[in-house]
N, C-alpha and C positions, 0 to 999 in steps of 0.2 A: 774149167773152173766151176761151171754150174753143177757138176757132179757132187761138189761138196755141199750144195744147198739142197739137201734131201730130207730135211726135217720139216715137220709141220705140227699142227695140233688138231685134235678132234674133240667135239663136244657131243655127248649123248643127252637127249632131253632138252630142257629149257636152256636158253643162252646164258643164263646166270650160273649154270653148272660149271664145274672145274674144267680147265683145258688139259687134255692128256697128250703127252708127246707121242708122235707117230712118225714112221717113215712115210712121207707124203705119197709117193708113187704107189706103194703097196696098199695104203689105206684107201686111196682113190680107186684103184682097180678092184679092191675088195667090195667097195660100195657099188661100183658099176656092175659087178658080177653077182651081187646079192649074196656074198659069202657070209658065213655065220659071224665072222669077226666084225663085220660092219653092222650087225644087228638090224637087218632089213625090216622094215615095218615100223621102226621107231623114228621119232624126231631126232635128227642128227646133223652135224655140221663139220666141215673141214676148213682149215685156214685157206684163205684165198691165195696166200703167198707161201713160198717155201723159205727156209732159213738155214743158216750154217751151224757149225758146232757151237758157236758162242750162244745161240738161242737155246740149245739143249741145256747148256750150263745155266743160263739165266732162268729158265723155267724150273729147273731142279732146285736152284737156290732160293727163288722167290715164290714159287708156286703159282705164279701169275704171268700173263703176257703183258700186263699194263706197264708202260714205261720203257719197254724194249725199243731201242732206237738203232739197231744194227742193220746190216745190209739184208736185202731180200732178193728173191727171184721168183719166177713162176713158170710152170709148164704151159699154162694158158693165160691169156688176158681175157677176163670175163666181162660180159656185157649183161646188165640187168635191165630188161625192158618191161616196165610195170605200168599198167593202165587201170582205169576204172572198169574196163570191160575186156574180156579175153579176145573178142573180135578185133578191137583196136590194137591191142598188144601184139596179136598174131600178125597183122598187116605190117606193123612197124618192124617186128623182128625179121620178117621175110625180106623187107626192103634192106635192112641192115646186112643180112646174109648175102643178098644180091651184090651189094657194094663191095664187101670183103672178097667174095669169090671172083668178081670181075677185076678188081684192082690188083689182087695178089695172085691171080691165076690159080686159085685153090678150089678144087671141087667142093661143092656145098656139103657133101657128106663126109669130107675130111675135117669139117668143123664139128664141134659138139653142140647140139641143139637140144634144149630141154623145155618142157612145160614145167613151171616152177611148183605146181601144186596148188596155186591160188589163182591169180589173175595176170600172171606175167610169164615171161620166157627168158631163159638164160642162153647166151651164145658164148662158146669158148673158142678163141682163136689161138692156135699154137704159136708160142714165141719162137719156135724153130724157123718160122717164116721170115723173121726179121733179125735173127741172130742176137737177141738181147742178152746181155750179160748181167750178173748180179751187181748191185750197187746199193749204197744207203738211200739213194733216191729212186730205186727201181719202181716202187709203188706209185710214186708221183709221176714218173715217166709213163707208166702204164696208163695212168688216168688221162694224161694229155694225149697219148696215142689213141685211146678209146674215144676221147672227146672229138678228136679230129675225124675219125671214121663216122661217128654219130652225126657230126656236122655235115659231112658229105652225103649221108643217107637221109638227112633232115629228120632225125629221130632223137627224142629225148631219152637219156639213160640215167639210171641212178648212180651218182658219183660217190655215194657214201661207201660203196663196196671197196674202194681203193685205199682205205685205211691200212696201215702197215700190218696190224694184227687183226684184221677183219675175219670173222667167222662167216662162211658162205654155205648155204644149204647143200648137203651132200646128195649125190645121185641116189635115186631110189629110196630117199628118206620120205617120211610121211609128214605132211603139213599138219600142225596141231589144230588149226582152226577148221580146215575143210575136210581132213581125213584123206585127201588125195595125195598121190605120190609125185615126187619130182621125177618125171618120166622122160626118157630120151625119145626124140622124134627124128625121123628122117626129114630131109627138106621137102619131099613130096607130101609127107604127112602134115608138116607145118603149113604148107600152102593149101593142101586139099581137104583136110579134115575140118569139119565145122566145130565151133566151140563146144557144143554138147558131145560131139564124138571124141574130142580131145579129153574132156572130163571123164567120159566113160572109159577111155583107154587108161587114164591115170588112176583108176580105182584099184589097180594092182601094179606092182613093180615090174620092170622089164630087165632081166639080166642081159648084159652085153659086155663085150670087151672094147675098150676105146680104140679108135682107128689108129693106124701107124702114123707117126709124126713125119712131117716133110723132111726129106733128106737134103734139100738144098735151100739156101736162103734166097728169097725173092727180092730183087733189087728195089721194087717199089715199097715193099714192107720194111726193108732195112732203112731206106731213105726216110720213111715216115717215122720210124722209131728214133733215128738219129736227130730228126728235126724236133721231135717231142722232148728228147733229152736236152737238146740245145736250148729250147725255150724254158725248160725248168732251170737250167743253170743260169740263164739270163735273169729269170725271176729271182733266184737266190742272190745274185750279185746286186740286183736293184734293191732287194729287201735289206741286204747287209749295208748298203750305202745309206739307207734311211734308218735302219734299226738302231735305236739307242742302246748303249751299254747298260747292263743292269745297274739300277740306282744312279743313272746318269742325271746330273743336275740339269734343269730346264728353267725358263724364265720364272715360273711360279711354283716349282716343286720338283719332285723326282719321279722318274719312271721306275716302277718296281720290277723285281726279278720275274714275277709271274707274267707281267705284260710282255717283257722281252722273250720269255720262253714261249708264250703263245704266238708271237710274231714269227719266231724261228721254227717252231715245231707244231703249232696248232694245239688241239686238245682232243682227248678220247671221247667217244660217244657217252652221253650222260653228263658231260661237263662242258660241252662245246658252247652252248648258248650263254651260260652263266660266265664262263671264262671270257667270252667275247664281250659281253656287257661290262665286266669288270675292267678289261683292258681298255675299252673305249672311254670309260669313266676316268681311269687313271691318266690316260694320255690327255684327255680334256682338262683335268685338274692341273696337269703339268704345263698347260698353255699351248698344246699342240693344235694347230688349225684343223677344223673339221675335214677338209679335203685331204690333208696329210694323214689324219687318223684313218680315213677310209682306205687310202693307198697302202697304209701299213698293215691293216687288219684284214682287209677283204681277201687277199690271196690265201692266207693261213686259214681263215674261216671256211673258204670254199674248199680247200684241200681237206679240211676236217669233215666235210660232208654236209654242211649247212646249206639250205636253199637260199638263193639270192634274196628273196623277200625277207627271210628270217635274219640274214646278215644285215640288211639295211635297218630292220626294226631294232635289233639289238644295239647296233652302233648309235642310232639316233637316241634310243633310250639311255644309253650310257652317257652320251654327251649331255642330254637334258638333265640327267641326274647330277652330273658335275656342275652344270651351270646353276642349278638350284641349291648348290651347296650341300648335296647329299641329304636334304631334308624331306624329299618326297617319299 
């Protein structure tokens, strides 16, 4: 079934540029190998997830990935370890790789390890280890799977990369701020090179071919994925039990369709904070207790990639706005 999910998108230059449909595997290998089609040396991105034929049709008809809500899949679950210093990020990334390798009996160099080109590292774990199949919730399952591993490793990861239509920096692409490349590292290099040595190595791209994918599912990885998927389904059921229908009457008013849509689907980057604020205000105006507002909105806001502190702030501001009658 995953063979049908071979489409992705690519962006050359700034993230505001158009998304172009690609065969994801070929585009990824082209980027790894520094082939001409990947335009090595430029800023470029590939979709973090892969899509089926319906995505191809959607992109052709709309010219955009915004609003796409179909099923997804991925060759790798990506981890983004970003810190204020390369030294701290390197230590955390190495600890994360240690946990994955030990837990799933996977040689470290069967994983994909990259210096991001700035102050972080990317780790790719093959989904062949856990036998994950495409689904409309695949991106959310991937997030929970990654969060579980990060918890075991005691490492903070960037959870914004698990948006359904997220663009993720391509291998051997050039970072627009630092001029350094997203460069592959061996595990020995990750652990043994100093930050300055890593930066020196990243002054030029490194052509390579991705390692072969695991031929067998690892029981521990499969169990972790199934647990992540079960937790996601449990959260959906809990949300559905609380989630008001669009324009449902409440003691003091109605919950509008935008609020219901946010609870069910979250919001894309660029709209997340405003949509969360508006949803909190709408629920408060409708007479929803603050603890219920938080229970309804926090999971969707978190899945959209907002930080916990920002989630709390926007919900509090939205409630205060409603309590003051919208006059502030």
